[in-house]
C-alpha positions in Angstrom: 0.0 0.0 0.0 2.8 2.4 0.9 4.7 1.7 -2.3 1.6 2.0 -4.5 0.8 5.3 -2.8 4.2 6.6 -3.6 3.9 5.5 -7.2 0.5 7.1 -7.4 1.9 10.4 -6.2 4.7 10.1 -8.7 2.3 9.5 -11.5 0.3 12.5 -10.6 3.4 14.6 -10.4 4.5 13.3 -13.7 1.2 14.1 -15.3 1.5 17.6 -14.1 5.1 18.1 -15.2 4.9 16.4 -18.6 1.4 17.5 -19.8 1.6 18.7 -23.4 -1.1 20.7 -25.1 -1.6 20.3 -28.9 -1.6 23.9 -30.2 -4.0 23.0 -33.1 -6.5 20.8 -31.4 -6.1 21.7 -27.7 -5.9 18.1 -26.6 -3.6 17.4 -23.6 -1.4 14.3 -23.3 1.5 13.0 -21.3 4.8 13.2 -23.2 8.0 13.0 -21.2 10.2 10.8 -23.4 13.2 12.5 -25.0 11.9 13.7 -28.4 15.4 14.1 -29.8 16.2 10.4 -29.0 13.0 9.3 -30.5 13.6 11.2 -33.7 17.1 9.7 -34.0 15.7 6.2 -33.6 12.9 6.9 -36.1 15.4 8.2 -38.7 17.5 5.0 -38.4 14.4 2.8 -38.6 13.2 4.8 -41.6 16.5 4.4 -43.4 16.5 0.6 -42.7 12.9 0.4 -44.0 13.6 2.2 -47.2 16.7 0.1 -47.9 14.6 -3.0 -47.8 11.7 -1.5 -49.9 11.3 -0.6 -53.5 11.3 3.2 -53.3 9.7 4.9 -56.3 11.7 7.9 -57.5 11.2 10.5 -60.3 7.7 9.5 -61.4 4.7 11.8 -61.4 3.3 9.9 -58.5 6.5 10.1 -56.4 6.8 13.8 -57.2 3.2 14.4 -56.2 3.8 12.7 -52.8 6.8 15.0 -52.2 4.9 18.1 -53.4 1.8 17.5 -51.2 4.1 16.7 -48.2 6.0 19.9 -48.6 2.8 21.9 -48.8 1.5 20.4 -45.6 4.9 20.8 -43.9 5.0 24.5 -44.9 1.5 25.1 -43.7 2.4 23.5 -40.3 5.6 25.6 -40.1 3.7 28.8 -40.8 1.0 28.0 -38.2 3.5 27.1 -35.5 5.5 30.3 -36.3 2.4 32.4 -36.1 1.8 31.3 -32.5 5.4 31.5 -31.4 5.9 27.7 -31.2 8.2 27.2 -34.1 10.7 25.6 -31.7 8.3 22.7 -31.4 9.4 21.6 -34.8 13.2 21.9 -34.3 13.7 18.1 -34.3 11.9 17.6 -37.6 13.8 16.7 -40.7 11.1 15.9 -43.2 11.3 13.2 -45.9 8.5 12.1 -48.2 8.8 8.8 -50.1 6.6 6.6 -52.2 7.0 2.8 -51.7 6.0 0.3 -54.3 3.7 -1.9 -52.3 0.0 -3.0 -52.7 -1.0 -2.2 -49.1 -3.6 0.5 -48.4 -1.1 2.2 -46.1 0.8 5.3 -45.3 2.7 6.4 -42.1 4.7 9.2 -40.6 7.3 8.5 -37.9 8.5 11.0 -35.3 10.7 13.7 -36.8 8.8 13.8 -40.1 9.7 10.5 -41.8 6.8 9.8 -44.2 6.1 6.8 -46.4 3.1 6.4 -48.8 2.4 3.0 -50.4 1.4 2.9 -54.0 -1.6 0.6 -53.0 -3.4 3.6 -51.5 -3.1 5.9 -54.5 -6.2 4.4 -56.4 -8.2 5.3 -53.2 -6.8 8.8 -52.9 -7.6 9.3 -56.6 -6.1 12.8 -56.9 -3.9 15.4 -55.1 -6.6 16.4 -52.6 -7.2 12.8 -51.6 -3.5 12.4 -51.1 -3.5 15.5 -49.0 -6.1 13.9 -46.7 -3.9 10.9 -46.1 -0.7 12.9 -45.7 -2.3 15.5 -43.5 -3.5 12.7 -41.2 -0.2 10.9 -41.0 1.9 14.1 -40.6 -0.4 15.0 -37.7 0.5 11.9 -35.8 4.1 13.1 -35.8 3.3 16.8 -35.1 1.0 15.8 -32.2 3.7 13.7 -30.6 1.7 10.6 -30.6 4.8 8.5 -30.8 6.2 10.2 -27.7 2.8 9.7 -26.0 2.7 6.0 -26.7 6.4 5.6 -25.7 5.7 7.5 -22.5 2.8 5.2 -21.8 5.1 2.2 -22.4 7.6 3.6 -20.0 5.0 4.1 -17.3 3.7 0.6 -17.8 7.2 -0.8 -17.2 7.7 1.4 -14.2 10.3 3.6 -15.9 8.4 6.9 -15.7 8.1 7.8 -12.0 10.3 10.9 -12.6 9.9 13.1 -15.7 12.9 13.0 -17.8 14.3 9.9 -16.1 17.1 8.3 -18.1 16.6 4.7 -19.3 19.0 2.5 -21.2 19.2 2.5 -24.9 18.0 -1.1 -24.9 14.9 -0.3 -22.9 14.0 2.7 -25.1 14.6 0.7 -28.3 12.4 -2.1 -27.0 9.5 0.3 -26.3 10.1 2.0 -29.6 9.8 -1.3 -31.5 6.5 -2.0 -29.8 5.1 1.3 -30.9 6.6 1.2 -34.4 6.6 -2.3 -35.7 7.6 -1.1 -39.2 7.1 -3.5 -42.0 3.7 -4.9 -40.9 0.1 -3.8 -41.1 0.4 -2.9 -37.4 2.0 0.4 -38.4 -1.4 1.8 -39.0 -2.9 0.3 -35.9 -0.3 1.4 -33.3 -2.3 4.5 -32.2 -5.3 4.7 -30.0 -8.8 5.9 -31.1 -8.3 9.3 -29.4 -5.0 9.7 -31.3 -6.6 8.7 -34.6 -9.5 11.1 -34.2 -7.0 13.9 -33.3 -5.0 13.1 -36.4 -8.2 13.3 -38.4 -9.0 16.8 -36.9 -5.5 18.1 -37.1 -5.0 16.7 -40.6 -8.2 18.3 -41.7 -7.0 21.7 -40.5 -3.5 21.3 -42.0 -4.7 20.3 -45.5 -7.0 23.3 -45.4 -4.1 25.6 -44.3 -2.2 24.2 -47.3 -5.0 25.2 -49.7 -6.8 21.8 -50.1 -10.5 21.6 -49.8 -11.2 19.8 -46.5 -14.7 18.8 -47.6 -13.0 16.2 -49.8 -11.9 14.3 -46.7 -15.3 12.8 -46.3 -15.5 11.1 -49.8 -12.0 9.9 -49.3 -12.8 8.1 -46.0 -15.9 6.7 -47.7 -13.7 5.3 -50.5 -11.3 4.0 -47.9 -14.1 2.2 -46.1 -15.3 0.7 -49.4 -11.8 -0.4 -50.3 -11.4 -2.1 -46.9 -14.8 -3.8 -47.0 -13.3 -7.2 -48.0 -11.5 -7.5 -44.8 -13.2 -8.8 -41.6 -14.0 -5.9 -39.4 -14.0 -5.6 -35.7 -16.5 -3.5 -33.7 -15.2 0.0 -32.9 -14.7 -0.8 -29.2 -12.3 -3.6 -30.3 -10.3 -1.5 -32.8 -7.8 1.3 -32.4 -9.4 3.1 -35.4 -12.7 5.0 -35.1 -15.7 3.4 -36.7 -16.7 5.1 -40.1 -19.8 6.7 -38.7 -18.0 8.2 -35.8 -15.1 9.4 -38.0 -17.5 11.1 -40.5 -19.4 12.7 -37.6 -16.2 14.1 -36.1 -15.1 15.4 -39.5 -18.4 17.2 -40.0 -18.1 18.7 -36.5 -14.7 20.1 -37.3 -15.5 21.2 -40.9 -16.6 24.8 -40.2 -13.3 25.6 -38.6 -11.4 23.8 -41.4 -13.3 25.8 -44.0 -12.2 29.0 -42.2 -8.6 27.9 -42.7 -9.2 26.9 -46.3 -10.9 30.2 -47.1 -8.0 32.1 -45.5 -5.5 30.1 -47.5 -7.3 31.1 -50.7 -7.5 34.7 -49.6 -11.2 34.8 -49.1 
């Protein structure tokens, strides 16, 4: 009882010290892992993944992936600078690559390491559809969802009683591999429902800031749902991803603000 009481106080103190507020969505989360270390591990994992994959270079599709990524990155940079939080992005070294793979998949690791698989391009259909996907994935990185999941893993292993506590490289790497099992379908499933919905909201705003019509996010997610209909589905409460009805409802709820960003980007 005495030990658990001490740990409980430590957890409360940690939550107070390491509470991070997303400047775009306002969501609060616990993030106390070292962001620079996470970005370094992500960069190495990304390099290893690309070395084992067929990376598409120089095609119109590959160029479009890079172009959309740069537009969304620039929109994020401009927004963070406008609120005086450009330092939040200091550890980001963006890369946008297209991988020849049939999976309906895309992901962004901490530090801005983005991969889009060719299998999702028939669903995105056009540049705006691609912006929905990339805005969503970039948002996972900008929101610090990796840090949040790693921090949760550290707490679960009793490594987070003190904010900023140092742990061994082996311990950190083991937790990182649990959160980012790159090379499997789990890459898209390693976030919780709250994080997925936040990435939807944040991605909606970022694509709008970049000049893409956020209203096109709804037909994209409908197409994604139809393309995934062949796979056996789990009820929402068993899945890390929000159910399609919940996702569309949240997008519609956030659409008026997204349209404000979109109209501002177009000078209206």
